[in-house]
C-alpha positions in Angstrom: 102.7 113.6 108.4 101.0 112.4 105.2 98.8 109.4 105.1 96.9 107.4 102.7 93.6 105.4 103.1 93.6 101.6 102.0 90.3 99.6 102.9 89.4 101.9 105.6 92.5 102.3 107.4 95.1 104.9 107.4 98.5 104.1 106.6 101.6 106.7 107.1 103.4 107.5 104.0 107.5 107.9 104.5 109.3 110.1 102.1 111.3 108.2 99.3 115.0 108.1 100.0 116.8 110.6 98.1 119.2 107.7 96.5 116.0 105.6 95.4 114.6 109.1 93.7 118.0 109.8 91.7 117.2 106.2 90.0 114.1 108.0 87.9 114.4 110.3 85.4 114.8 114.1 85.8 111.1 115.2 84.7 109.6 112.6 87.0 111.5 113.8 90.0 110.7 117.5 89.1 106.8 116.3 88.7 106.1 114.2 91.5 106.6 113.8 95.3 107.9 110.3 96.1 106.5 108.3 99.1 106.9 104.7 100.3 104.3 102.7 102.0 104.5 99.6 103.9 101.3 97.6 103.7 101.5 94.1 105.4 104.9 93.5 104.6 104.4 94.8 100.9 106.2 97.8 99.8 104.6 100.4 97.6 105.9 103.3 95.9 103.3 106.4 96.0 103.3 109.5 93.7 101.7 112.4 94.3 101.8 115.1 91.3 103.4 118.4 92.9 101.1 121.7 92.6 100.7 122.9 89.3 101.3 119.7 87.4 98.4 117.8 85.8 98.8 114.6 83.9 96.1 112.6 81.7 95.3 109.1 82.5 97.7 108.0 79.5 100.6 109.7 81.0 100.0 108.4 84.3 99.8 105.1 82.9 103.1 105.2 81.0 104.6 107.0 84.1 103.5 103.6 86.1 104.8 101.3 83.8 108.3 103.1 83.6 108.4 103.5 87.1 107.5 99.7 87.7 110.7 98.7 85.6 112.9 100.8 87.9 111.7 99.7 91.3 109.9 96.6 90.7 107.1 97.7 92.9 103.5 98.6 92.8 103.2 102.2 91.6 100.3 104.0 93.4 99.3 107.7 92.7 97.9 110.0 95.2 95.6 112.3 93.4 93.1 115.4 94.2 89.5 116.0 92.8 90.0 114.2 89.6 86.9 114.2 86.8 84.6 111.6 87.0 85.6 110.7 83.3 89.2 110.8 84.0 88.6 108.2 87.1 86.9 105.9 84.6 89.8 106.2 82.2 92.3 105.2 85.0 90.3 102.4 86.1 90.1 101.2 82.5 93.8 101.3 82.0 94.6 99.7 85.0 96.4 102.6 87.0 96.3 102.2 90.9 95.2 105.4 92.6 93.7 106.9 95.7 91.6 110.4 95.6 91.8 112.6 98.5 92.0 109.6 100.7 88.4 108.9 100.0 88.3 106.7 97.0 90.8 104.0 96.2 91.3 101.8 92.9 93.3 99.2 94.1 92.0 96.2 92.3 94.7 93.5 92.8 97.0 95.1 95.6 95.1 93.8 98.5 95.3 90.4 96.9 99.1 90.8 96.5 99.6 91.7 100.1 102.0 89.1 101.3 101.2 86.7 104.2 103.5 86.2 107.0 104.4 82.3 106.1 108.2 81.9 105.8 109.2 82.1 102.0 110.2 78.9 100.2 113.2 79.5 97.8 116.5 77.6 97.0 118.8 80.7 96.9 119.2 83.8 99.3 118.2 87.1 98.4 120.7 89.6 98.2 119.4 91.1 101.4 118.9 87.8 103.2 122.5 87.1 102.5 123.5 90.5 103.4 122.0 89.9 106.7 123.3 86.4 107.1 126.9 87.5 106.2 126.9 90.6 108.5 125.8 88.3 111.4 128.4 85.9 110.7 131.0 88.6 110.8 129.8 90.6 113.8 128.2 93.4 111.8 124.7 92.7 112.8 123.8 91.4 116.5 121.8 88.3 117.0 118.1 88.9 118.4 117.7 92.3 116.5 114.2 93.4 115.2 113.7 94.7 112.0 113.4 98.2 113.4 116.7 97.7 115.1 118.1 97.0 111.8 116.6 99.7 109.8 119.1 101.9 111.8 122.3 100.0 110.9 121.5 98.6 107.6 120.8 100.1 104.3 117.3 98.4 103.8 113.8 99.5 104.5 111.9 97.5 107.1 109.5 95.7 104.6 112.6 94.4 102.9 114.0 93.3 106.1 110.9 91.4 107.2 110.8 89.5 104.1 114.6 88.5 104.3 113.6 87.3 107.7 111.0 84.9 106.3 113.2 83.6 103.7 116.0 82.8 106.0 113.4 81.2 108.2 112.1 79.3 105.3 115.7 77.9 104.7 115.9 77.1 108.2 119.0 79.4 108.7 117.1 81.2 111.4 114.1 81.3 113.9 111.9 84.2 114.2 110.6 84.9 117.8 107.9 87.4 118.6 108.1 89.2 121.8 105.1 90.4 124.4 104.8 93.6 122.0 104.6 91.5 119.0 107.9 92.5 117.5 109.6 90.0 115.4 113.2 89.2 116.3 115.7 87.2 114.3 117.5 84.4 116.1 120.7 83.1 114.4 122.5 79.8 115.7 125.2 80.7 117.9 127.8 78.3 116.1 128.7 80.6 113.5 131.0 77.9 111.8 128.3 75.3 111.3 125.6 78.1 110.3 128.0 79.2 107.4 128.2 75.5 106.3 124.7 75.0 106.4 124.2 78.1 104.4 126.7 77.3 101.9 124.4 75.9 99.1 122.0 78.8 99.2 124.4 81.5 98.9 124.8 83.7 95.6 127.5 85.6 94.0 127.3 89.1 94.9 129.0 90.2 91.7 126.0 91.3 88.8 128.6 92.2 86.5 132.1 93.7 85.8 133.1 97.0 84.1 136.1 98.5 83.2 137.4 102.2 82.9 140.4 104.3 82.9 139.9 106.2 86.0 137.6 106.5 89.1 136.7 109.9 90.4 137.3 109.9 94.3 138.3 106.1 94.0 139.0 105.9 97.6 135.5 106.0 98.7 134.8 102.5 97.0 136.0 99.3 99.1 138.2 97.4 97.1 137.4 94.0 96.0 138.4 91.2 93.7 142.3 90.4 93.6 142.8 93.8 95.1 141.3 92.8 98.3 142.3 89.1 98.5 145.9 90.5 98.2 145.1 92.3 101.5 144.0 89.8 103.3 146.5 87.1 102.0 150.0 86.7 100.9 148.7 86.8 97.1 150.6 89.5 95.1 148.3 92.3 94.1 147.6 93.0 90.3 148.3 96.0 88.6 144.5 96.5 87.9 142.7 97.6 90.8 139.2 96.2 91.6 136.6 98.0 93.7 132.9 97.0 94.6 130.0 99.3 94.2 126.2 98.4 94.7 123.9 98.5 91.7 122.0 101.5 93.0 125.3 103.6 93.3 126.3 102.4 89.8 122.9 103.8 88.4 123.5 106.9 90.1 127.2 108.0 90.0 128.1 106.1 86.5 128.2 109.1 84.2 130.1 111.3 86.8 132.8 109.0 88.7 133.7 106.4 85.9 135.7 107.6 83.2 135.7 105.6 79.8 133.6 102.8 81.1 133.4 99.8 79.0 132.9 96.2 79.1 136.2 95.1 78.4 139.4 96.5 79.7 140.6 99.5 81.8 143.2 100.5 84.8 140.1 100.0 87.1 137.7 96.8 87.2 134.5 98.2 88.9 132.3 95.0 90.4 128.6 96.1 90.5 127.2 94.2 93.3 123.8 93.2 94.2 124.0 94.3 97.5 125.8 97.4 99.2 129.2 96.2 100.4 128.9 95.1 104.1 130.6 97.4 106.5 134.4 96.6 107.6 136.8 98.3 109.8 139.0 98.6 106.5 138.7 99.8 102.8 138.1 96.2 101.5 135.2 94.4 101.0 134.2 91.7 103.9 135.9 88.2 103.5 132.6 86.2 103.0 131.4 88.2 100.2 134.8 88.4 98.7 135.1 84.6 98.8 131.7 84.1 97.1 133.0 87.0 94.4 135.8 84.7 93.5 134.0 81.3 93.6 134.5 81.2 89.6 138.2 81.9 89.6 139.8 78.8 89.3 143.4 79.9 89.6 145.1 77.4 92.2 146.6 80.4 93.9 143.4 82.2 94.6 141.6 79.1 95.5 144.2 78.0 98.1 144.3 81.9 99.5 140.6 82.0 99.7 140.4 78.9 101.7 142.8 80.0 104.0 141.1 83.3 104.7 137.8 81.6 105.4 139.7 79.2 107.8 140.9 82.0 109.7 137.5 83.5 110.3 136.5 80.5 112.4 
C-alpha cells in the first residue's frame, strides 16, 4: 500500500475511483496516478507522475490549478528526487508537494485541516440531504458509522463525516462515539417530525435541466419529474419523458449517451442532480427528492399530487 508522510506521520493513499478520474482531461489520466487521502476529515487529491513523465514547476502549477477547479479539493504532487532549484520554484509558485515521503511543502494544508466541531449552516449539503432522505425512506439504517455507509452509499468516508457534522449542527441528528472511537449517526425515531424539522434546510436536488432528442440506454436512468409523479399518483404522464442523472454522470457520459443535447426542448428532459439519485425498488427517483425537485412547479394539479404522495409516506 502506498503511503504519504505529513508532519512526520504516515497516511495511506487510496486509488481514486475511476469515475472521479474520468472527470479530468485525457492527458492527465495518461500522465499521473491518482490517489485520495483523508487527513483529519479533509480530503486531498494526490497526483504522482507515472514512470517516464517529467514536468516543470510551471506545468505542475497549471495542472494543480486546473485540477482544483474540477475537484474543488487541495491538490498535492507526490514527486521523486527533484532538483533543489525545481523544489524552490515549486515553493515560489505555491505548489503543494511531497518528495519521496521525506520532504513536504504543505504551507496552508495543515491549517486548513477541519476541526471536529459541528458545522453551522442554513442549508443541507447534497450529501447531508442524501443521508437524511435515505434514512427517512428506509435506505440508510439508524446508528450507522461512516465506515458502514461507505459500503452502501456513493460517498467517501471524509465526505460522510462532514455531512454528519452538518446534520448535527442543524440539530437533525446526534453523533455518538463508541468505545472504539467510531462515530455513529443517530437520527430521531419519529420520521414525520424529523422531516418537518428539516424542511427549511432542504435544497432542490436539480442543478439544471437539459433537453435532448434521444438517450442511449435510457432505461438505466431513473425517471423523474412528471414522469415519476405520474407513477406515484393519479396524474397523467406527459409525452416528454424526464430522467435524473447525477452531475458526475453527466460530465462522464454527456457526449456519448445524450443525442442532440440543448437547453431548450427535446423528446427527453434530463435533470442533472446535485447528488446521485437515492436507490429505490423501482426505476423512479425517491418520493422525497421528487417532491423537492417539483417545489417550483405551481400547477395546482402537481401541488395536490405531491402533497398526497408525501402524506402517504407517513
